[in-house]
PDB file of N, H, CA, C and O in Angstrom:
ATOM      1  N   MET A   1       0.691  -1.201   0.114  1.00  0.00           N
ATOM      2  CA  MET A   1      -0.032   0.066   0.033  1.00  0.00           C
ATOM      3  C   MET A   1       1.061   1.181   0.063  1.00  0.00           C
ATOM      4  O   MET A   1       2.214   1.254   0.487  1.00  0.00           O
ATOM      5  N   LYS A   2       0.138   2.070  -0.615  1.00  0.00           N
ATOM      6  H   LYS A   2      -0.799   2.011  -0.960  1.00  0.00           H
ATOM      7  CA  LYS A   2       1.046   3.573  -0.832  1.00  0.00           C
ATOM      8  C   LYS A   2       1.225   4.372   0.265  1.00  0.00           C
ATOM      9  O   LYS A   2       2.107   5.232   0.283  1.00  0.00           O
ATOM     10  N   PHE A   3       0.289   4.129   1.417  1.00  0.00           N
ATOM     11  H   PHE A   3      -0.427   3.431   1.402  1.00  0.00           H
ATOM     12  CA  PHE A   3      -0.074   4.922   2.641  1.00  0.00           C
ATOM     13  C   PHE A   3      -0.586   3.853   3.706  1.00  0.00           C
ATOM     14  O   PHE A   3      -1.071   2.736   3.521  1.00  0.00           O
ATOM     15  N   PRO A   4      -0.328   4.533   4.847  1.00  0.00           N
ATOM     16  CA  PRO A   4      -0.951   3.127   5.831  1.00  0.00           C
ATOM     17  C   PRO A   4      -1.633   3.868   6.117  1.00  0.00           C
ATOM     18  O   PRO A   4      -1.710   5.076   5.890  1.00  0.00           O
ATOM     19  N   TRP A   5      -2.650   2.657   7.077  1.00  0.00           N
ATOM     20  H   TRP A   5      -2.588   1.676   7.261  1.00  0.00           H
ATOM     21  CA  TRP A   5      -4.297   2.995   7.323  1.00  0.00           C
ATOM     22  C   TRP A   5      -4.350   3.804   8.750  1.00  0.00           C
ATOM     23  O   TRP A   5      -3.614   3.798   9.736  1.00  0.00           O
ATOM     24  N   LYS A   6      -5.424   4.429   8.448  1.00  0.00           N
ATOM     25  H   LYS A   6      -6.022   4.435   7.646  1.00  0.00           H
ATOM     26  CA  LYS A   6      -5.188   5.461   9.538  1.00  0.00           C
ATOM     27  C   LYS A   6      -6.305   4.931  10.542  1.00  0.00           C
ATOM     28  O   LYS A   6      -7.327   4.428  10.073  1.00  0.00           O
ATOM     29  N   GLU A   7      -6.067   5.070  12.345  1.00  0.00           N
ATOM     30  H   GLU A   7      -5.238   5.478  12.726  1.00  0.00           H
ATOM     31  CA  GLU A   7      -6.321   4.513  13.137  1.00  0.00           C
ATOM     32  C   GLU A   7      -7.937   4.770  13.017  1.00  0.00           C
ATOM     33  O   GLU A   7      -8.492   5.729  12.480  1.00  0.00           O
ATOM     34  N   THR A   8      -8.521   3.665  13.657  1.00  0.00           N
ATOM     35  H   THR A   8      -8.070   2.886  14.094  1.00  0.00           H
ATOM     36  CA  THR A   8     -10.226   3.935  13.842  1.00  0.00           C
ATOM     37  C   THR A   8     -10.301   5.052  14.925  1.00  0.00           C
ATOM     38  O   THR A   8      -9.509   5.211  15.854  1.00  0.00           O
ATOM     39  N   PRO A   9     -11.618   5.940  14.576  1.00  0.00           N
ATOM     40  CA  PRO A   9     -11.784   6.880  15.524  1.00  0.00           C
ATOM     41  C   PRO A   9     -12.644   6.459  16.538  1.00  0.00           C
ATOM     42  O   PRO A   9     -13.555   5.732  16.142  1.00  0.00           O
ATOM     43  N   ILE A  10     -12.618   6.710  17.759  1.00  0.00           N
ATOM     44  H   ILE A  10     -11.877   7.300  18.080  1.00  0.00           H
ATOM     45  CA  ILE A  10     -13.314   6.579  18.620  1.00  0.00           C
ATOM     46  C   ILE A  10     -14.553   7.274  18.567  1.00  0.00           C
ATOM     47  O   ILE A  10     -14.460   8.408  18.098  1.00  0.00           O
ATOM     48  N   LEU A  11     -15.782   6.879  18.948  1.00  0.00           N
ATOM     49  H   LEU A  11     -15.858   5.958  19.329  1.00  0.00           H
ATOM     50  CA  LEU A  11     -17.111   7.430  18.797  1.00  0.00           C
ATOM     51  C   LEU A  11     -17.427   7.818  20.235  1.00  0.00           C
ATOM     52  O   LEU A  11     -17.273   7.297  21.340  1.00  0.00           O
ATOM     53  N   TYR A  12     -18.054   9.222  19.643  1.00  0.00           N
ATOM     54  H   TYR A  12     -18.179   9.646  18.746  1.00  0.00           H
ATOM     55  CA  TYR A  12     -18.765   9.475  21.321  1.00  0.00           C
ATOM     56  C   TYR A  12     -20.124  10.463  21.547  1.00  0.00           C
ATOM     57  O   TYR A  12     -20.076  11.415  20.768  1.00  0.00           O
ATOM     58  N   GLY A  13     -20.752  10.471  22.003  1.00  0.00           N
ATOM     59  H   GLY A  13     -20.791   9.697  22.635  1.00  0.00           H
ATOM     60  CA  GLY A  13     -21.869  11.185  22.026  1.00  0.00           C
ATOM     61  C   GLY A  13     -22.973   9.666  21.483  1.00  0.00           C
ATOM     62  O   GLY A  13     -22.954   8.479  21.810  1.00  0.00           O
ATOM     63  N   GLU A  14     -23.956  10.580  20.405  1.00  0.00           N
ATOM     64  H   GLU A  14     -23.972  11.544  20.140  1.00  0.00           H
ATOM     65  CA  GLU A  14     -25.066  10.347  19.619  1.00  0.00           C
ATOM     66  C   GLU A  14     -24.363   9.189  18.643  1.00  0.00           C
ATOM     67  O   GLU A  14     -24.950   8.119  18.486  1.00  0.00           O
ATOM     68  N   ASP A  15     -23.039   9.456  17.973  1.00  0.00           N
ATOM     69  H   ASP A  15     -22.562  10.325  18.101  1.00  0.00           H
ATOM     70  CA  ASP A  15     -22.768   8.726  17.298  1.00  0.00           C
ATOM     71  C   ASP A  15     -22.285   7.401  17.969  1.00  0.00           C
ATOM     72  O   ASP A  15     -22.476   6.302  17.448  1.00  0.00           O
ATOM     73  N   ALA A  16     -21.698   7.564  19.063  1.00  0.00           N
ATOM     74  H   ALA A  16     -21.543   8.457  19.487  1.00  0.00           H
ATOM     75  CA  ALA A  16     -21.960   6.069  19.936  1.00  0.00           C
ATOM     76  C   ALA A  16     -22.581   5.125  20.180  1.00  0.00           C
ATOM     77  O   ALA A  16     -22.348   3.917  20.138  1.00  0.00           O
ATOM     78  N   ARG A  17     -23.979   6.129  20.631  1.00  0.00           N
ATOM     79  H   ARG A  17     -24.168   7.110  20.666  1.00  0.00           H
ATOM     80  CA  ARG A  17     -24.930   5.346  20.812  1.00  0.00           C
ATOM     81  C   ARG A  17     -25.463   4.516  19.590  1.00  0.00           C
ATOM     82  O   ARG A  17     -25.592   3.298  19.472  1.00  0.00           O
ATOM     83  N   ARG A  18     -25.810   5.821  18.478  1.00  0.00           N
ATOM     84  H   ARG A  18     -25.705   6.810  18.574  1.00  0.00           H
ATOM     85  CA  ARG A  18     -26.497   4.939  17.436  1.00  0.00           C
ATOM     86  C   ARG A  18     -25.992   3.521  16.987  1.00  0.00           C
ATOM     87  O   ARG A  18     -26.663   2.490  16.941  1.00  0.00           O
ATOM     88  N   PHE A  19     -24.446   3.716  16.612  1.00  0.00           N
ATOM     89  H   PHE A  19     -23.901   4.553  16.650  1.00  0.00           H
ATOM     90  CA  PHE A  19     -23.503   2.490  16.686  1.00  0.00           C
ATOM     91  C   PHE A  19     -23.701   1.267  17.413  1.00  0.00           C
ATOM     92  O   PHE A  19     -23.611   0.123  16.967  1.00  0.00           O
ATOM     93  N   GLU A  20     -24.025   1.690  18.770  1.00  0.00           N
ATOM     94  H   GLU A  20     -24.098   2.619  19.132  1.00  0.00           H
ATOM     95  CA  GLU A  20     -24.388   0.081  19.834  1.00  0.00           C
ATOM     96  C   GLU A  20     -25.982  -0.329  19.140  1.00  0.00           C
ATOM     97  O   GLU A  20     -26.329  -1.481  18.880  1.00  0.00           O
ATOM     98  N   GLU A  21     -26.715   0.749  18.950  1.00  0.00           N
ATOM     99  H   GLU A  21     -26.433   1.685  19.161  1.00  0.00           H
ATOM    100  CA  GLU A  21     -28.438   0.733  18.837  1.00  0.00           C
ATOM    101  C   GLU A  21     -28.215  -0.270  17.363  1.00  0.00           C
ATOM    102  O   GLU A  21     -28.770  -1.368  17.329  1.00  0.00           O
ATOM    103  N   GLU A  22     -27.492   0.135  16.351  1.00  0.00           N
ATOM    104  H   GLU A  22     -27.041   1.027  16.378  1.00  0.00           H
ATOM    105  CA  GLU A  22     -26.932  -0.628  15.060  1.00  0.00           C
ATOM    106  C   GLU A  22     -26.591  -1.802  15.452  1.00  0.00           C
ATOM    107  O   GLU A  22     -27.504  -2.569  15.144  1.00  0.00           O
ATOM    108  N   MET A  23     -25.695  -2.386  16.008  1.00  0.00           N
ATOM    109  H   MET A  23     -24.954  -1.763  16.258  1.00  0.00           H
ATOM    110  CA  MET A  23     -24.938  -3.242  16.256  1.00  0.00           C
ATOM    111  C   MET A  23     -25.972  -4.586  17.100  1.00  0.00           C
ATOM    112  O   MET A  23     -25.887  -5.798  16.906  1.00  0.00           O
ATOM    113  N   LYS A  24     -26.789  -3.941  17.929  1.00  0.00           N
ATOM    114  H   LYS A  24     -26.858  -2.956  18.087  1.00  0.00           H
ATOM    115  CA  LYS A  24     -28.124  -4.603  18.312  1.00  0.00           C
ATOM    116  C   LYS A  24     -28.853  -5.299  17.118  1.00  0.00           C
ATOM    117  O   LYS A  24     -29.045  -6.489  16.869  1.00  0.00           O
ATOM    118  N   ARG A  25     -29.189  -4.153  16.467  1.00  0.00           N
ATOM    119  H   ARG A  25     -29.033  -3.186  16.669  1.00  0.00           H
ATOM    120  CA  ARG A  25     -30.141  -4.590  15.260  1.00  0.00           C
ATOM    121  C   ARG A  25     -29.505  -5.718  14.850  1.00  0.00           C
ATOM    122  O   ARG A  25     -29.947  -6.823  15.167  1.00  0.00           O
ATOM    123  N   VAL A  26     -28.727  -5.616  14.322  1.00  0.00           N
ATOM    124  H   VAL A  26     -28.368  -4.719  14.064  1.00  0.00           H
ATOM    125  CA  VAL A  26     -27.743  -6.741  13.259  1.00  0.00           C
ATOM    126  C   VAL A  26     -27.654  -8.204  13.834  1.00  0.00           C
ATOM    127  O   VAL A  26     -28.100  -9.231  13.321  1.00  0.00           O
ATOM    128  N   ASP A  27     -26.882  -8.036  15.176  1.00  0.00           N
ATOM    129  H   ASP A  27     -26.519  -7.202  15.592  1.00  0.00           H
ATOM    130  CA  ASP A  27     -26.960  -9.459  15.846  1.00  0.00           C
ATOM    131  C   ASP A  27     -28.372  -9.950  16.158  1.00  0.00           C
ATOM    132  O   ASP A  27     -28.454 -11.109  16.565  1.00  0.00           O
ATOM    133  N   ALA A  28     -29.692  -9.120  16.005  1.00  0.00           N
ATOM    134  H   ALA A  28     -29.626  -8.178  15.675  1.00  0.00           H
ATOM    135  CA  ALA A  28     -30.684  -9.944  16.269  1.00  0.00           C
ATOM    136  C   ALA A  28     -31.490 -10.527  15.195  1.00  0.00           C
ATOM    137  O   ALA A  28     -32.481 -11.238  15.369  1.00  0.00           O
ATOM    138  N   MET A  29     -30.954 -10.148  13.992  1.00  0.00           N
ATOM    139  H   MET A  29     -30.150  -9.571  13.851  1.00  0.00           H
ATOM    140  CA  MET A  29     -31.623 -10.712  13.107  1.00  0.00           C
ATOM    141  C   MET A  29     -31.667 -12.340  13.205  1.00  0.00           C
ATOM    142  O   MET A  29     -30.898 -12.923  13.969  1.00  0.00           O
ATOM    143  N   SER A  30     -32.655 -13.085  12.353  1.00  0.00           N
ATOM    144  H   SER A  30     -33.280 -12.612  11.733  1.00  0.00           H
ATOM    145  CA  SER A  30     -32.662 -14.676  12.412  1.00  0.00           C
ATOM    146  C   SER A  30     -31.588 -15.059  11.360  1.00  0.00           C
ATOM    147  O   SER A  30     -31.023 -14.214  10.666  1.00  0.00           O
ATOM    148  N   GLU A  31     -31.285 -16.715  11.273  1.00  0.00           N
ATOM    149  H   GLU A  31     -31.744 -17.402  11.837  1.00  0.00           H
ATOM    150  CA  GLU A  31     -30.746 -16.794  10.044  1.00  0.00           C
ATOM    151  C   GLU A  31     -31.355 -16.887   8.953  1.00  0.00           C
ATOM    152  O   GLU A  31     -30.622 -16.949   7.966  1.00  0.00           O
ATOM    153  N   GLU A  32     -32.586 -16.923   8.754  1.00  0.00           N
ATOM    154  H   GLU A  32     -33.182 -16.873   9.555  1.00  0.00           H
ATOM    155  CA  GLU A  32     -33.629 -16.678   7.835  1.00  0.00           C
ATOM    156  C   GLU A  32     -33.697 -14.917   7.094  1.00  0.00           C
ATOM    157  O   GLU A  32     -33.848 -14.436   5.971  1.00  0.00           O
ATOM    158  N   GLU A  33     -33.534 -14.530   8.160  1.00  0.00           N
ATOM    159  H   GLU A  33     -33.412 -14.920   9.073  1.00  0.00           H
ATOM    160  CA  GLU A  33     -33.064 -12.865   8.088  1.00  0.00           C
ATOM    161  C   GLU A  33     -32.153 -12.493   7.086  1.00  0.00           C
ATOM    162  O   GLU A  33     -32.272 -11.919   6.003  1.00  0.00           O
ATOM    163  N   ARG A  34     -31.154 -12.994   7.756  1.00  0.00           N
ATOM    164  H   ARG A  34     -31.056 -13.460   8.635  1.00  0.00           H
ATOM    165  CA  ARG A  34     -29.918 -12.857   6.992  1.00  0.00           C
ATOM    166  C   ARG A  34     -29.578 -13.610   5.867  1.00  0.00           C
ATOM    167  O   ARG A  34     -28.613 -13.044   5.354  1.00  0.00           O
ATOM    168  N   GLN A  35     -29.912 -14.697   5.163  1.00  0.00           N
ATOM    169  H   GLN A  35     -30.696 -15.157   5.580  1.00  0.00           H
ATOM    170  CA  GLN A  35     -29.830 -15.462   4.307  1.00  0.00           C
ATOM    171  C   GLN A  35     -31.270 -14.489   2.972  1.00  0.00           C
ATOM    172  O   GLN A  35     -31.224 -14.443   1.743  1.00  0.00           O
ATOM    173  N   ALA A  36     -32.081 -14.030   3.701  1.00  0.00           N
ATOM    174  H   ALA A  36     -32.118 -14.067   4.700  1.00  0.00           H
ATOM    175  CA  ALA A  36     -32.900 -13.361   2.774  1.00  0.00           C
ATOM    176  C   ALA A  36     -32.251 -12.309   2.359  1.00  0.00           C
ATOM    177  O   ALA A  36     -32.098 -12.320   1.137  1.00  0.00           O
ATOM    178  N   ASN A  37     -31.712 -11.205   3.011  1.00  0.00           N
ATOM    179  H   ASN A  37     -31.836 -11.197   4.003  1.00  0.00           H
ATOM    180  CA  ASN A  37     -30.661 -10.368   3.157  1.00  0.00           C
ATOM    181  C   ASN A  37     -29.644 -10.365   1.887  1.00  0.00           C
ATOM    182  O   ASN A  37     -29.436  -9.584   0.958  1.00  0.00           O
ATOM    183  N   TRP A  38     -29.166 -11.485   2.257  1.00  0.00           N
ATOM    184  H   TRP A  38     -29.335 -12.118   3.012  1.00  0.00           H
ATOM    185  CA  TRP A  38     -28.382 -11.617   1.463  1.00  0.00           C
ATOM    186  C   TRP A  38     -28.315 -12.068  -0.390  1.00  0.00           C
ATOM    187  O   TRP A  38     -27.472 -11.892  -1.269  1.00  0.00           O
ATOM    188  N   LYS A  39     -30.093 -12.908  -0.330  1.00  0.00           N
ATOM    189  H   LYS A  39     -30.778 -13.051   0.384  1.00  0.00           H
ATOM    190  CA  LYS A  39     -30.127 -13.137  -1.572  1.00  0.00           C
ATOM    191  C   LYS A  39     -30.376 -11.762  -2.104  1.00  0.00           C
ATOM    192  O   LYS A  39     -29.712 -11.294  -3.028  1.00  0.00           O
ATOM    193  N   LYS A  40     -31.544 -10.995  -1.379  1.00  0.00           N
ATOM    194  H   LYS A  40     -32.083 -11.376  -0.628  1.00  0.00           H
ATOM    195  CA  LYS A  40     -31.719  -9.907  -2.178  1.00  0.00           C
ATOM    196  C   LYS A  40     -30.222  -8.727  -2.612  1.00  0.00           C
ATOM    197  O   LYS A  40     -30.073  -7.917  -3.527  1.00  0.00           O
ATOM    198  N   LEU A  41     -29.550  -9.044  -1.741  1.00  0.00           N
ATOM    199  H   LEU A  41     -29.671  -9.702  -0.997  1.00  0.00           H
ATOM    200  CA  LEU A  41     -28.235  -8.196  -2.585  1.00  0.00           C
ATOM    201  C   LEU A  41     -27.647  -8.890  -3.315  1.00  0.00           C
ATOM    202  O   LEU A  41     -26.718  -8.416  -3.968  1.00  0.00           O
ATOM    203  N   CYS A  42     -27.948 -10.010  -3.413  1.00  0.00           N
ATOM    204  H   CYS A  42     -28.703 -10.395  -2.882  1.00  0.00           H
ATOM    205  CA  CYS A  42     -27.137 -10.874  -4.575  1.00  0.00           C
ATOM    206  C   CYS A  42     -28.053 -10.566  -5.670  1.00  0.00           C
ATOM    207  O   CYS A  42     -27.288 -10.533  -6.634  1.00  0.00           O
ATOM    208  N   LYS A  43     -29.168 -10.333  -6.087  1.00  0.00           N
ATOM    209  H   LYS A  43     -29.790 -10.360  -5.304  1.00  0.00           H
ATOM    210  CA  LYS A  43     -29.778 -10.081  -6.927  1.00  0.00           C
ATOM    211  C   LYS A  43     -29.836  -8.455  -7.142  1.00  0.00           C
ATOM    212  O   LYS A  43     -29.961  -7.985  -8.273  1.00  0.00           O
ATOM    213  N   ASP A  44     -29.741  -7.681  -6.040  1.00  0.00           N
ATOM    214  H   ASP A  44     -29.639  -8.063  -5.122  1.00  0.00           H
ATOM    215  CA  ASP A  44     -29.603  -6.229  -7.138  1.00  0.00           C
ATOM    216  C   ASP A  44     -28.594  -6.067  -7.037  1.00  0.00           C
ATOM    217  O   ASP A  44     -28.430  -4.847  -7.022  1.00  0.00           O
ATOM    218  N   VAL A  45     -27.206  -6.833  -6.898  1.00  0.00           N
ATOM    219  H   VAL A  45     -27.340  -7.824  -6.910  1.00  0.00           H
ATOM    220  CA  VAL A  45     -26.285  -6.368  -8.073  1.00  0.00           C
ATOM    221  C   VAL A  45     -26.142  -6.907  -9.155  1.00  0.00           C
ATOM    222  O   VAL A  45     -25.444  -6.354 -10.006  1.00  0.00           O
ATOM    223  N   ASP A  46     -26.783  -8.164  -9.416  1.00  0.00           N
ATOM    224  H   ASP A  46     -27.349  -8.613  -8.725  1.00  0.00           H
ATOM    225  CA  ASP A  46     -27.091  -8.454 -10.782  1.00  0.00           C
ATOM    226  C   ASP A  46     -27.590  -7.777 -11.234  1.00  0.00           C
ATOM    227  O   ASP A  46     -27.000  -7.157 -12.119  1.00  0.00           O
ATOM    228  N   ASP A  47     -29.180  -7.398 -10.893  1.00  0.00           N
ATOM    229  H   ASP A  47     -29.660  -7.902 -10.174  1.00  0.00           H
ATOM    230  CA  ASP A  47     -29.554  -6.343 -11.997  1.00  0.00           C
ATOM    231  C   ASP A  47     -28.895  -5.276 -12.294  1.00  0.00           C
ATOM    232  O   ASP A  47     -28.760  -4.922 -13.465  1.00  0.00           O
ATOM    233  N   PHE A  48     -28.267  -4.449 -11.027  1.00  0.00           N
ATOM    234  H   PHE A  48     -28.377  -4.737 -10.076  1.00  0.00           H
ATOM    235  CA  PHE A  48     -27.496  -3.780 -11.789  1.00  0.00           C
ATOM    236  C   PHE A  48     -26.302  -3.492 -12.349  1.00  0.00           C
ATOM    237  O   PHE A  48     -25.861  -2.399 -12.705  1.00  0.00           O
ATOM    238  N   CYS A  49     -25.603  -5.042 -12.418  1.00  0.00           N
ATOM    239  H   CYS A  49     -25.962  -5.930 -12.129  1.00  0.00           H
ATOM    240  CA  CYS A  49     -24.663  -5.046 -13.538  1.00  0.00           C
ATOM    241  C   CYS A  49     -25.538  -5.781 -14.754  1.00  0.00           C
ATOM    242  O   CYS A  49     -24.735  -6.144 -15.614  1.00  0.00           O
ATOM    243  N   LYS A  50     -26.544  -6.035 -15.025  1.00  0.00           N
ATOM    244  H   LYS A  50     -27.196  -5.740 -14.327  1.00  0.00           H
ATOM    245  CA  LYS A  50     -27.154  -6.218 -15.943  1.00  0.00           C
ATOM    246  C   LYS A  50     -27.836  -4.757 -17.144  1.00  0.00           C
ATOM    247  O   LYS A  50     -28.043  -4.530 -18.336  1.00  0.00           O
ATOM    248  N   GLU A  51     -27.933  -4.191 -15.946  1.00  0.00           N
ATOM    249  H   GLU A  51     -27.765  -4.375 -14.978  1.00  0.00           H
ATOM    250  CA  GLU A  51     -28.295  -2.380 -16.206  1.00  0.00           C
ATOM    251  C   GLU A  51     -27.029  -2.040 -16.921  1.00  0.00           C
ATOM    252  O   GLU A  51     -26.798  -2.114 -18.128  1.00  0.00           O
ATOM    253  N   TRP A  52     -26.338  -1.696 -16.051  1.00  0.00           N
ATOM    254  H   TRP A  52     -26.526  -1.636 -15.071  1.00  0.00           H
ATOM    255  CA  TRP A  52     -25.053  -0.657 -16.469  1.00  0.00           C
ATOM    256  C   TRP A  52     -24.215  -1.755 -17.263  1.00  0.00           C
ATOM    257  O   TRP A  52     -23.171  -1.282 -17.713  1.00  0.00           O
ATOM    258  N   ASN A  53     -24.442  -3.292 -17.585  1.00  0.00           N
ATOM    259  H   ASN A  53     -25.290  -3.676 -17.220  1.00  0.00           H
ATOM    260  CA  ASN A  53     -23.302  -3.684 -18.425  1.00  0.00           C
ATOM    261  C   ASN A  53     -21.721  -3.811 -17.764  1.00  0.00           C
ATOM    262  O   ASN A  53     -20.635  -3.712 -18.337  1.00  0.00           O
ATOM    263  N   VAL A  54     -22.111  -4.124 -16.018  1.00  0.00           N
ATOM    264  H   VAL A  54     -22.992  -4.204 -15.553  1.00  0.00           H
ATOM    265  CA  VAL A  54     -20.661  -4.222 -15.503  1.00  0.00           C
ATOM    266  C   VAL A  54     -20.327  -5.845 -15.634  1.00  0.00           C
ATOM    267  O   VAL A  54     -21.300  -6.557 -15.879  1.00  0.00           O
ATOM    268  N   THR A  55     -19.163  -6.424 -15.507  1.00  0.00           N
ATOM    269  H   THR A  55     -18.372  -5.845 -15.308  1.00  0.00           H
ATOM    270  CA  THR A  55     -18.577  -7.726 -15.233  1.00  0.00           C
ATOM    271  C   THR A  55     -18.057  -7.754 -14.221  1.00  0.00           C
ATOM    272  O   THR A  55     -16.908  -7.343 -14.388  1.00  0.00           O
ATOM    273  N   ILE A  56     -18.251  -8.038 -13.097  1.00  0.00           N
ATOM    274  H   ILE A  56     -19.184  -8.372 -12.962  1.00  0.00           H
ATOM    275  CA  ILE A  56     -17.261  -8.244 -11.525  1.00  0.00           C
ATOM    276  C   ILE A  56     -17.026  -9.745 -11.861  1.00  0.00           C
ATOM    277  O   ILE A  56     -17.855 -10.598 -12.177  1.00  0.00           O
ATOM    278  N   LYS A  57     -15.564  -9.849 -11.698  1.00  0.00           N
ATOM    279  H   LYS A  57     -14.891  -9.155 -11.442  1.00  0.00           H
ATOM    280  CA  LYS A  57     -14.632 -10.966 -11.723  1.00  0.00           C
ATOM    281  C   LYS A  57     -14.221 -11.480 -10.234  1.00  0.00           C
ATOM    282  O   LYS A  57     -13.345 -10.767  -9.746  1.00  0.00           O
ATOM    283  N   ILE A  58     -14.624 -12.498  -9.438  1.00  0.00           N
ATOM    284  H   ILE A  58     -15.335 -13.078  -9.834  1.00  0.00           H
ATOM    285  CA  ILE A  58     -14.238 -12.771  -8.264  1.00  0.00           C
ATOM    286  C   ILE A  58     -13.159 -13.703  -8.247  1.00  0.00           C
ATOM    287  O   ILE A  58     -12.674 -14.068  -7.176  1.00  0.00           O
TER     288      ILE A  58
END
């Protein structure tokens, strides 16, 4: 890498509260919800790639 990574900033106040709430929401998802989200994401990416003629190589 050309430049070293910067340190992760420490969150305070409302940002810290919002981050904690978001972490709780993500952890509370069931396995079925996670799979459904993954399938929707894959479909959305495929649709985008087809619409914009993008090729993704993995």
